N, C-alpha and C positions, 0 to 999 in steps of 0.2 A: 503494499501498500502506500503510495506516494503522499507527502506532506498535506496536500490539497483533500485528499480523500479523508486525510483524519479529520480535519479542518471542519470538512462537512458533514461525518457522524457525529464530532462534539456538538457543533451548532444543533444539528437534528434533535441529537439527544437532551439537549439543555433546553430545547424549544418544548417537546415533547413533557419533559419533568415539570416545566412551568406551566403548561397547559393542563395537566395533570393535577398538580399542586392548586391551581386556581379552581377548577372544576371541583374537587374535593373541599376545599375551605368554602366555596359558594352553594355547595349545594348539601341537603338535608339528610342524603341517604349516605350509608358507610362507603369507604373506598372500594372495596370490593363490588358494592352495588353500583357506584359511579364506573367502574371499568366497566362492567356488564352493558349499561345502560350506553356508555359510549359506544362500545362495540355493535350492540344493536343498530343506535343512530347511524353508524358508520355503513353498517350493512343494509340499512333500508335506503338509504342516500345512493349506494352503489346499485340496487335494484333498480330505483328510480332513474338513475343514470341509463342503464342498462334496457331499461324500457323505454326511456326517449330515444336511444341510439336505434332501437328495433321498429320504433313508430315509422309506418309509410309516409313517406313525404307528400304533402298535399302539393299539387302542381298550380303554381301560380296562374292566377287568371289570363287568359289569352288577350294579348294587346291586339286592338283591331287592326286589322291588314291594314295598308297604307292606303289602297283605294277608298276603304270604308272612311278612314280619317279624314280624307281629302275630297269629300262628297262635295261637288260645286253645285252651290245654287245659283240659279241664274236671277238677273234682275228682276225679271218678270214672275217668277216664282215666288221671290222676297218679297215682292208688292203685294200678293194675293193675302198675306197674313197682317193686316191693316186693322185689326179691332181688338177691342177688350178681352173677346171671347178668343182670339186668336192673335197672337202678337209677337212677332219676331223683329229682333233689333239687330244692327251689325256694330260690331266694336272690332277694330284691328283687324279687319277683313275677315272676320269670323261671323256668323250667324249663329242667333241663340235665340231660343223661345222663351218667351220670360212671361210667358201668361199667368203661370201658378204665382209668380213672384208678383204681379199687379197688384193684388189687393194686401200687401205685406210690406210694399213700399213705405218706409216712414214720411215719405212727402206727398203721399198719396197716388193711387193709378195713374191719374192724368199726367203727373210729371213725366210719364215713360210712355203711357198711351198714346200720345201725341207723336211718337215716333215711330209706331209701329209700322212696318212694311215700310218706311221711308228713310231718307239718310238724316244725319242731324244728332243723332243719340250720342256717338262717340264725343262729339265737341260738347255737347252739354253736360255728359257724364264726367268729362275731365274737368270741365268750368266748376262744377259743385262739389266733386268727390275727390280726396286723394286717391293714390294709385293703389294704396292698401286696400281699400275698396274693391277693386277689380276681383281680388281674391272670394271676396264674400259672392260677388256677383256671379263667378264661375260657379260656386258651389251652389248657389239657389237656381240657377237656369239649367237648360238642356242645351248643349252645343248639336247644332244642326249640321253645320258645314262651312263651307269656305265662299266666301260671296264672290262669285265671278264677274269678271270686269265686262 
């Protein structure tokens, strides 16, 4: 055994003894019982790790195909969704269905509804809101596709 191996063994022994001493001092059980409990805990922990490793991996949800992600919405199609009952807006070239969000909008549905199926939403949104609100918009609305030019 070289010197480093001896040092590692000594450090491990001291750490094990310190842990055992702390456990027995802070435990209401006898030292023999404490060792038994510690052994049982370690066995249970190892079984849990083995069970975890043997668990079948769940597949990640499939990402939409690039074609699905880049569904192109024509200006004519976009313009059809122009009411409070069916409201699409576009922001940064992407089209969103905001129909469900209209009634939840703190400023009132009309603030958004005036842009259903029309241009101008992005400009109005960025004037009124900080860019941090964009994330909220993404969470509360449904992405439809890219607005074709």
